[in-house]
C-alpha positions as CSV (number, residue, x, y, z in Angstrom):
1,M,120.4,76.2,107.2
2,R,119.5,74.6,110.6
3,T,116.1,74.7,112.2
4,L,115.2,76.7,115.3
5,T,116.3,75.7,118.8
6,A,113.6,75.5,121.5
7,A,114.8,78.8,122.9
8,E,114.7,80.5,119.5
9,A,111.2,79.1,118.8
10,G,110.1,80.6,122.1
11,D,111.6,83.9,121.1
12,V,109.8,83.8,117.8
13,R,106.5,82.9,119.5
14,H,107.0,85.9,121.9
15,A,107.7,88.2,118.9
16,L,104.5,87.1,117.2
17,H,102.4,87.8,120.3
18,A,104.1,91.1,120.8
19,A,103.4,92.1,117.2
20,E,99.7,91.1,117.6
21,H,99.5,93.1,120.9
22,R,101.1,96.2,119.3
23,T,99.1,96.2,116.0
24,F,95.9,94.4,116.9
25,L,96.4,92.3,113.8
26,R,96.9,88.5,113.6
27,F,100.5,87.5,112.9
28,A,101.1,83.9,111.7
29,L,104.3,82.0,110.7
30,F,104.8,78.8,108.8
31,L,108.2,77.2,108.5
32,G,108.4,74.3,106.0
33,P,108.2,73.3,102.4
34,P,105.1,74.4,100.3
35,V,102.8,71.9,98.7
36,G,102.6,73.0,95.1
37,G,103.6,76.6,94.2
38,R,105.1,78.6,97.0
39,R,102.9,81.8,96.6
40,H,99.7,79.7,96.1
41,F,100.5,77.6,99.1
42,A,101.1,80.8,101.2
43,E,97.8,82.2,100.1
44,R,96.0,79.0,101.0
45,L,97.6,79.1,104.5
46,H,96.5,82.7,104.9
47,A,93.0,81.8,103.8
48,A,92.9,78.9,106.3
49,L,93.0,81.6,109.1
50,G,89.3,81.9,108.4
51,D,87.6,84.8,110.0
52,E,91.0,86.2,111.1
53,A,92.4,86.3,107.5
54,D,91.4,89.9,106.7
55,D,93.3,91.1,109.8
56,A,96.3,88.8,109.3
57,V,99.9,88.9,108.2
58,L,101.3,85.5,107.3
59,I,105.0,84.8,106.9
60,M,105.9,81.6,105.1
61,V,109.5,80.5,105.0
62,D,110.6,77.5,103.0
63,V,114.0,76.9,104.7
64,R,115.3,74.2,102.5
65,G,113.9,75.7,99.3
66,R,115.2,79.1,100.3
67,G,111.8,80.8,99.7
68,L,109.9,83.5,101.6
69,E,106.4,84.8,101.1
70,I,104.5,87.5,103.1
71,V,100.7,87.5,102.6
72,T,98.4,90.2,104.1
73,G,94.7,90.3,104.5
74,E,92.6,93.2,103.3
75,Q,92.6,95.1,106.6
76,A,96.3,94.4,107.2
77,R,97.1,95.5,103.6
78,S,95.6,98.9,104.3
79,R,98.4,99.4,106.9
80,L,101.2,97.5,105.4
81,T,102.3,98.3,101.8
82,D,103.7,95.9,99.3
83,A,106.9,98.0,99.3
84,S,107.4,97.6,103.0
85,C,106.8,93.9,102.8
86,R,109.3,93.6,100.0
87,S,111.9,95.6,101.9
88,T,111.4,93.5,105.0
89,A,111.6,90.3,102.9
90,I,114.9,91.4,101.5
91,S,116.4,92.0,104.9
92,M,115.0,88.7,106.2
93,A,116.5,86.8,103.2
94,T,119.9,88.4,103.9
95,A,119.8,87.1,107.4
96,F,118.7,83.7,106.2
97,G,121.4,83.6,103.6
98,A,124.0,84.2,106.4
99,G,122.5,81.2,108.3
100,D,120.6,83.3,110.9
101,L,117.1,81.9,110.7
102,A,116.0,83.1,114.1
103,G,117.5,86.6,113.6
104,G,115.8,87.0,110.2
105,L,112.4,85.9,111.6
106,L,112.7,88.2,114.7
107,Y,113.8,91.1,112.5
108,G,111.0,90.5,110.0
109,I,108.2,90.2,112.6
110,A,109.4,93.3,114.4
111,A,109.8,95.3,111.2
112,L,106.3,94.4,109.9
113,A,104.8,95.2,113.3
114,A,106.5,98.6,113.4
115,Q,105.5,99.5,109.9
116,T,101.9,98.4,110.6
117,A,101.7,100.2,113.9
118,A,103.0,103.4,112.3
119,R,100.1,103.5,109.9
120,R,97.3,103.0,112.4
């Protein structure tokens, strides 16, 4: 799977900002290989958000390793269920599998924001 073009990266940044504005939560994205175990690495990235971690949703995508993790902080988790994260991850993985990295990311960010905003 290819990486994002400059235009696609701009669209993804815009989607992250829109999600934050809509939900009042911090949305973060990491694209790249994990160092060590994928879930543990994603949790460390999430913790690295410091004071924002409780209100944060982190999406980690290992493009080459075909891995995806969604980590939520305590406050974000009260508005975003594990089932909704799992459902969103499945849809994202389907797009990624079809070679649509940008589309999968944009869908996932929007879906998580919509589910989070609905539970406010």
